[in-house]
C-alpha positions as CSV (number, residue, x, y, z in Angstrom):
1,M,0.3,-19.8,54.0
2,G,1.3,-21.8,57.1
3,Y,-0.7,-22.9,60.2
4,P,-1.2,-20.4,63.1
5,G,2.1,-19.9,64.8
6,Q,4.1,-20.9,61.9
7,R,6.1,-18.7,59.5
8,P,4.8,-18.4,56.0
9,V,6.2,-20.8,53.6
10,I,8.4,-19.0,51.1
11,P,8.7,-20.7,47.7
12,P,12.3,-21.5,46.7
13,Q,14.0,-18.8,44.6
14,S,14.2,-21.1,41.6
15,H,10.4,-21.5,41.6
16,R,9.9,-17.8,41.7
17,D,12.4,-17.4,38.9
18,D,10.6,-20.0,36.8
19,R,7.2,-18.2,37.4
20,E,8.6,-14.8,36.5
21,T,10.1,-16.3,33.4
22,L,6.8,-17.8,32.4
23,V,4.9,-14.6,33.0
24,S,7.6,-12.7,31.1
25,E,7.4,-15.1,28.1
26,H,3.6,-14.9,28.1
27,K,3.7,-11.1,28.0
28,H,6.4,-11.2,25.3
29,K,4.3,-13.6,23.1
30,G,1.2,-11.5,23.7
31,K,3.1,-8.4,22.6
32,I,4.3,-10.2,19.5
33,C,0.7,-11.4,18.7
34,R,-0.6,-7.8,19.0
35,Q,2.1,-6.5,16.8
36,S,1.4,-9.2,14.2
37,A,-2.3,-8.4,14.3
38,A,-1.6,-4.7,13.9
39,V,0.6,-5.5,10.8
40,F,-2.2,-7.6,9.2
41,N,-4.8,-5.0,10.0
42,V,-2.7,-2.2,8.4
43,V,-2.0,-4.3,5.3
44,N,-5.7,-5.2,5.0
45,S,-6.8,-1.5,5.3
46,I,-4.1,-0.2,2.9
47,I,-4.2,-2.9,0.3
48,G,-7.2,-5.1,1.0
49,S,-9.6,-4.9,-2.0
50,G,-8.0,-1.5,-3.0
51,I,-5.5,-3.0,-5.4
52,I,-8.4,-4.4,-7.4
53,G,-9.6,-0.9,-8.5
54,L,-6.4,0.6,-9.7
55,P,-7.2,-0.3,-13.4
56,Y,-10.3,2.0,-13.0
57,S,-8.1,4.9,-12.0
58,M,-5.7,4.1,-14.9
59,K,-8.7,4.2,-17.3
60,Q,-9.8,7.5,-15.9
61,A,-6.4,9.2,-16.2
62,G,-4.9,7.5,-19.2
63,F,-2.4,4.7,-18.6
64,P,0.9,6.6,-18.7
65,L,-0.3,9.5,-16.7
66,G,-2.1,7.1,-14.3
67,I,1.2,5.4,-13.5
68,L,2.9,8.8,-12.8
69,L,-0.1,9.9,-10.7
70,L,0.1,6.6,-8.7
71,F,3.7,7.3,-7.8
72,W,3.0,11.0,-7.0
73,V,0.1,10.1,-4.7
74,S,2.3,7.5,-3.0
75,Y,5.1,10.1,-2.5
76,V,2.7,12.8,-1.2
77,T,1.1,10.3,1.1
78,D,4.4,9.3,2.5
79,F,5.4,13.0,2.8
80,S,2.2,13.8,4.6
81,L,2.8,11.1,7.2
82,I,6.2,12.6,7.8
83,L,4.6,16.0,8.3
84,L,2.1,14.6,10.7
85,I,5.0,13.1,12.8
86,K,6.9,16.4,12.8
87,G,3.8,18.3,13.6
88,A,3.1,16.0,16.5
89,A,6.6,16.5,17.8
90,L,6.3,20.3,17.5
91,S,3.0,20.4,19.3
92,G,3.6,17.8,21.9
93,T,0.7,15.6,20.7
94,D,0.4,11.9,19.7
95,T,-2.8,11.7,17.6
96,Y,-4.0,13.3,14.4
97,Q,-7.0,14.8,16.2
98,S,-5.0,16.2,19.1
99,L,-2.5,17.8,16.6
100,V,-5.2,19.5,14.7
101,N,-7.0,20.6,17.9
102,R,-3.7,22.1,19.2
103,T,-3.0,23.8,15.9
104,F,-6.5,25.1,14.8
105,G,-8.5,24.8,18.0
106,F,-11.9,23.2,18.3
107,P,-13.3,24.2,14.8
108,G,-10.3,22.4,13.2
109,Y,-10.8,19.4,15.4
110,L,-14.4,19.2,14.6
111,L,-13.8,19.5,10.8
112,L,-11.1,16.8,11.0
113,S,-13.5,14.5,13.0
114,V,-16.2,14.9,10.4
115,L,-13.8,14.0,7.6
116,Q,-12.4,11.0,9.6
117,F,-15.9,9.8,10.1
118,L,-17.1,10.3,6.5
119,Y,-14.2,8.7,4.8
120,P,-14.5,5.2,6.4
121,F,-18.3,5.5,6.5
122,I,-18.5,6.1,2.8
123,A,-16.1,3.2,2.3
124,M,-18.5,1.0,4.3
125,I,-21.2,2.0,1.9
126,S,-19.1,1.1,-1.1
127,Y,-18.1,-2.2,0.5
128,N,-21.8,-3.1,0.8
129,I,-22.4,-2.2,-2.9
130,I,-19.4,-4.3,-4.0
131,T,-20.6,-7.2,-1.8
132,G,-24.2,-7.1,-3.3
133,D,-23.0,-6.8,-6.9
134,T,-20.2,-9.4,-6.7
135,L,-21.9,-12.2,-4.7
136,S,-25.2,-11.9,-6.6
137,K,-23.2,-12.9,-9.7
138,V,-21.6,-15.8,-7.8
139,F,-25.0,-17.1,-6.7
140,L,-26.3,-16.9,-10.2
141,R,-23.8,-19.6,-11.3
142,I,-25.3,-22.1,-9.0
143,P,-27.2,-24.7,-11.1
144,G,-31.0,-24.5,-11.0
145,V,-31.1,-21.0,-9.4
146,D,-33.7,-18.7,-10.8
147,P,-32.3,-15.4,-11.8
148,E,-35.5,-13.7,-10.5
149,N,-35.1,-15.2,-7.1
150,L,-35.1,-12.5,-4.4
151,L,-32.7,-14.5,-2.3
152,I,-29.9,-13.9,-4.7
153,G,-30.7,-10.2,-5.3
154,R,-28.1,-7.6,-4.2
155,H,-30.4,-6.2,-1.5
156,F,-31.0,-9.5,0.2
157,I,-27.3,-10.3,0.0
158,I,-26.3,-6.8,1.5
159,V,-28.7,-7.4,4.4
160,L,-27.7,-11.0,5.0
161,S,-23.9,-10.3,4.9
162,T,-24.4,-7.4,7.3
163,V,-26.4,-9.4,9.9
164,V,-24.4,-12.6,9.7
165,F,-20.9,-11.3,9.2
166,T,-20.0,-7.6,9.3
167,L,-22.1,-6.7,12.4
168,P,-20.8,-9.5,14.6
169,L,-17.2,-8.8,13.5
170,S,-17.6,-5.0,14.0
171,L,-18.8,-5.5,17.7
172,Y,-15.2,-6.3,18.8
173,R,-13.9,-3.7,21.1
174,D,-10.2,-4.5,20.4
175,I,-9.1,-4.1,16.8
176,A,-6.2,-6.5,17.5
177,K,-8.8,-9.3,17.5
178,L,-9.3,-8.6,13.8
179,G,-5.8,-9.6,13.0
180,K,-6.6,-13.2,11.9
181,I,-9.5,-11.8,9.8
182,S,-7.2,-9.4,8.1
183,L,-4.7,-12.2,7.4
184,I,-7.4,-14.3,5.7
185,S,-8.4,-11.1,3.7
186,T,-4.8,-10.6,2.6
187,V,-4.4,-14.2,1.4
188,L,-7.6,-14.0,-0.6
189,T,-6.4,-10.8,-2.2
190,T,-3.3,-12.7,-3.3
191,L,-5.5,-15.4,-4.8
192,I,-7.5,-12.8,-6.7
193,L,-4.4,-11.3,-8.2
194,G,-3.4,-14.7,-9.3
195,I,-6.7,-15.2,-11.0
196,V,-6.4,-11.9,-12.7
197,V,-3.0,-12.7,-13.9
198,A,-4.2,-16.0,-15.2
199,R,-6.9,-14.4,-17.2
200,V,-4.5,-11.8,-18.6
201,V,-2.5,-14.6,-20.0
202,S,-5.3,-16.7,-21.3
203,L,-7.7,-14.1,-22.6
204,G,-5.6,-10.9,-23.1
205,P,-4.4,-11.8,-26.6
206,H,-8.1,-12.3,-27.8
207,I,-9.7,-9.2,-26.3
208,P,-10.0,-6.3,-28.8
209,K,-7.9,-3.4,-27.9
210,T,-9.5,-0.1,-27.4
211,E,-8.4,2.8,-29.6
212,D,-7.2,5.2,-26.8
213,A,-5.8,2.5,-24.5
214,W,-2.3,4.2,-24.5
215,I,-3.3,7.7,-24.7
216,F,-1.1,9.7,-22.3
217,A,-3.7,11.7,-20.4
218,K,-7.5,12.0,-20.2
219,P,-9.8,14.8,-19.0
220,N,-10.8,12.7,-15.9
221,A,-7.2,12.6,-14.5
222,I,-8.2,14.6,-11.4
223,Q,-11.1,12.4,-10.6
224,A,-8.6,9.5,-10.9
225,V,-6.4,11.0,-8.2
226,G,-9.4,11.1,-5.8
227,V,-10.6,7.5,-6.6
228,M,-7.2,5.7,-6.5
229,S,-8.7,3.5,-3.8
230,F,-10.9,0.6,-4.9
231,G,-13.5,-0.5,-7.5
232,D,-14.8,-3.6,-9.2
233,L,-12.4,-4.9,-11.8
234,F,-14.5,-8.1,-12.1
235,E,-17.1,-6.2,-14.1
236,N,-14.8,-6.7,-17.1
237,Y,-15.2,-10.5,-17.0
238,C,-17.9,-12.7,-18.4
239,R,-20.4,-14.2,-15.9
240,N,-20.0,-17.7,-17.2
241,D,-16.3,-17.8,-16.4
242,D,-15.9,-20.3,-13.5
243,L,-12.4,-19.2,-12.6
244,V,-13.5,-15.6,-12.4
245,T,-16.6,-16.6,-10.4
246,F,-14.3,-18.1,-7.8
247,G,-12.4,-14.8,-7.9
248,R,-15.6,-12.9,-7.4
249,F,-16.4,-15.0,-4.3
250,C,-12.9,-14.4,-2.9
251,Y,-13.4,-10.6,-3.6
252,G,-16.8,-10.5,-1.8
253,V,-15.3,-12.3,1.2
254,T,-12.3,-9.9,1.2
255,V,-14.6,-6.9,1.2
256,I,-16.7,-8.3,4.0
257,L,-13.6,-8.9,6.1
258,T,-12.3,-5.4,5.5
259,Y,-15.6,-3.8,6.5
260,P,-15.1,-4.1,10.3
261,I,-11.8,-2.1,10.2
262,E,-13.7,0.9,8.7
263,C,-16.5,0.5,11.2
264,F,-13.9,0.6,14.0
265,V,-12.6,3.9,12.8
266,T,-16.1,5.5,12.6
267,R,-17.0,4.3,16.1
268,E,-13.6,5.5,17.5
269,V,-14.2,9.1,16.0
270,I,-17.7,9.2,17.7
271,A,-16.3,8.0,20.9
272,N,-13.5,10.6,20.9
273,V,-15.8,13.5,20.1
274,F,-18.9,12.7,22.2
275,F,-17.7,10.3,24.9
276,G,-14.1,11.4,25.8
277,G,-12.7,8.3,24.0
278,N,-14.5,5.8,26.3
279,L,-17.7,3.8,25.5
280,S,-19.6,1.6,27.9
281,S,-20.6,-1.8,26.7
282,V,-24.2,-0.6,26.1
283,F,-23.2,2.5,24.1
284,H,-20.6,0.5,22.2
285,I,-23.3,-1.9,20.9
286,I,-25.8,0.9,20.2
287,I,-23.4,3.1,18.2
288,T,-22.1,0.1,16.2
289,V,-25.6,-0.9,15.3
290,V,-26.6,2.6,14.4
291,I,-23.6,3.2,12.2
292,I,-23.9,-0.2,10.4
293,T,-27.7,0.3,9.9
294,M,-27.1,3.8,8.4
295,A,-24.5,2.5,6.0
296,T,-26.6,-0.4,5.0
297,L,-29.7,1.7,4.3
298,V,-27.7,4.0,2.1
299,S,-26.1,1.2,0.2
300,L,-29.5,-0.3,-0.5
301,L,-30.5,2.9,-2.2
302,I,-27.4,3.4,-4.3
303,D,-26.2,0.8,-6.8
304,C,-23.6,2.8,-8.7
305,L,-20.1,2.5,-7.2
306,G,-18.3,5.1,-9.3
307,I,-19.9,8.3,-8.0
308,V,-19.5,7.0,-4.4
309,L,-15.8,6.5,-4.8
310,E,-15.2,9.8,-6.6
311,L,-17.0,11.9,-4.0
312,N,-15.3,10.1,-1.1
313,G,-11.9,10.6,-2.7
314,V,-12.2,14.3,-3.6
315,L,-14.2,15.5,-0.5
316,C,-12.6,13.4,2.2
317,A,-9.3,11.8,1.1
318,A,-7.9,15.0,-0.5
319,P,-8.1,17.2,2.6
320,L,-7.1,14.3,5.0
321,I,-3.9,13.4,3.0
322,F,-3.0,16.7,1.1
323,I,-4.4,19.7,2.9
324,I,-4.6,19.4,6.6
325,P,-1.1,17.9,7.3
326,S,0.6,20.6,5.2
327,A,-1.5,23.3,6.9
328,C,-0.6,22.1,10.4
329,Y,3.1,21.9,9.6
330,L,3.2,25.4,8.0
331,K,1.6,26.9,11.1
332,L,3.7,25.1,13.7
333,S,7.1,25.1,12.0
334,E,9.5,27.9,12.6
335,E,11.8,26.8,9.8
336,P,12.7,29.4,7.2
337,R,10.5,29.6,4.1
338,T,13.2,28.2,1.9
339,H,13.3,25.0,3.9
340,S,12.5,22.0,1.7
341,D,9.6,20.8,3.9
342,K,7.9,24.2,3.8
343,I,8.4,24.5,0.0
344,M,6.9,21.0,-0.5
345,S,4.0,21.8,1.9
346,C,3.3,25.1,0.0
347,V,3.1,22.9,-3.2
348,V,1.0,20.0,-1.8
349,L,-1.6,22.2,0.0
350,P,-2.9,24.2,-3.1
351,M,-2.6,21.1,-5.3
352,G,-4.8,19.2,-2.7
353,A,-7.3,22.1,-2.8
354,V,-7.4,22.0,-6.6
355,V,-8.0,18.2,-6.6
356,M,-10.8,18.7,-4.1
357,A,-12.6,21.5,-5.9
358,V,-12.2,20.5,-9.5
359,G,-12.8,16.7,-8.7
360,F,-16.0,17.6,-6.9
361,V,-17.3,19.7,-9.8
362,M,-16.4,17.0,-12.4
363,A,-17.9,14.3,-10.3
364,V,-21.2,16.2,-10.1
365,T,-21.4,17.7,-13.6
366,S,-19.8,14.8,-15.5
367,P,-20.6,11.6,-13.7
368,Q,-19.1,8.4,-15.1
369,D,-21.6,6.0,-16.7
370,C,-22.7,3.2,-14.4
371,S,-22.4,-0.2,-16.1
372,H,-24.0,-1.9,-13.2
373,G,-25.0,-5.4,-14.2
374,Q,-24.1,-5.1,-17.9
375,E,-22.2,-7.7,-19.7
376,M,-19.2,-6.7,-21.8
377,F,-19.8,-7.0,-25.6
378,Y,-17.4,-9.9,-25.9
379,C,-19.5,-11.9,-23.4
380,S,-22.5,-12.2,-25.9
381,P,-23.8,-15.7,-26.5
382,D,-22.1,-15.7,-30.0
383,N,-18.8,-15.5,-28.1
384,S,-19.4,-18.0,-25.3
385,S,-16.1,-19.8,-26.3
386,L,-14.3,-16.9,-25.0
387,T,-14.2,-18.4,-21.4
388,N,-13.9,-21.9,-22.8
389,I,-10.2,-22.4,-23.0
390,S,-10.7,-25.8,-24.8
391,A,-12.2,-23.9,-27.8
392,S,-9.9,-23.6,-30.8
393,H,-7.9,-20.5,-31.2
394,F,-9.2,-20.0,-34.8
395,Q,-12.9,-20.1,-33.8
396,L,-12.3,-17.7,-30.9
397,T,-10.4,-15.2,-32.9
398,T,-12.9,-15.3,-35.8
399,Q,-15.9,-14.7,-33.6
400,L,-14.2,-11.8,-31.8
401,S,-13.1,-10.2,-35.0
402,I,-16.6,-10.3,-36.5
403,L,-18.1,-8.9,-33.3
404,N,-15.4,-6.1,-33.1
405,V,-16.1,-5.1,-36.7
406,S,-19.8,-5.0,-36.2
407,I,-19.5,-2.7,-33.1
408,F,-16.9,-0.2,-34.4
409,Q,-18.4,0.3,-37.8
C-alpha cells in the first residue's frame, strides 16, 4: 500500500517467487505429514494389538489348519478389497456406504451402517477388557501393593484409562492427528514381539508340550476364522515374570492408543447416517462421550474376552469382509458367469454365510472356557524358578517333570 496519490508498491518478482515457493513447500510438507499419519493409522488399526492374539486362533483351529486359514483369510480380504474398488467404479461411488446404497438401496445402506458401527464398537469393548486385565497384573507387581486394593482392580483401571487417555484422544476431529499416537503403538507392538520371542527361546524348551499341539484340525476352526483379530497372549505367562510384566505394560498402552481409531469409525458412521456427514462441535463432543460411555459400561459388566471376539468376528467381520463385497459385485457386474471374479465371488459369499451362521451357533452353544485371572499350572509356587533364568537347568526341568506327571496322571 502507498500514500494517497501514489501507485501501489509492487513487490519484486523474486520476492513473490520466494513466497510462492515457501507456500508450495509448506503445502507439500503438510501433504507428506498427512500421508505418513495415514500410513501409521492404517498399520496400527490392521496390526496393532491384533498380532498378539493369533496364537489363540491357531489353538482353536489346530496349528496346521490355522496357518492355512490365516493365508486364506488374507487372500479373501485382499480379494474383497479389489471387489469393492471394482464395484465403486461400476456404480460411480467412492465409499463403502455409497456403494451399498447404490446397489441395494436404503435397507442395504442401513444394514451396512449397523455392521460398521458394531464392529469397532465391540472392538472398543474388548480393548477395555484387555486394558483392565493386563494393567491390573502390572500394578500387582509394584512392591507393597495390596492385591485387594480397589485402585488396582480392573474396573477402576478401565474407568481411569477411559477418562485420562482414551476419551481425550478420541475427541480429535481429524484422524490424521492420531498419526504420532499410532507410531508409538506400532513401536510398542514391535517391543512386545521381541519379548515374546525372548521368552520362546528362554522358556520354550522347559514348558511341557500339550498332546494335541500338532493336530491338523479342531472342531472350533470356524470360530477361529471369525476371531482372527486379537486376544491376550500374555495370559500364558506367569505373573512374577518381570520381563513379561513390562510386555504387559506395553500391551496395555498399545491397546489404549488403538482405541481412538475405533471410536473415530463409530462416530463417523453415526455422523453419516444421522447428520449428513457433518457434526457441529457440540454434537461431536456429545456423541463421542455417549459412545465411549456405552462401551465402558458394557466392558465393566463383561470380563471374558473370548465370547466378545467370537461374536464380533462371526456377526460383523464375516458379512463386512466376505458377504457384502461379493454380493455388490455380483449384482453390478455384467461380466459372464464364467468370469474368474464372478466364480470367486460365488464361492466367497456362501462360505462367508456358513462362517457367520455356524460360528454364531458354536459361539453360543459351545462357548470357550474363560481363564480370566487364572495362573497356568507351571506358574505354581513350586515352580517359581521357571521365570528365574539364573536357576539351574536341572532343578527347573525336574520340577516341571514332577508337576507334569502329577497333572496328566
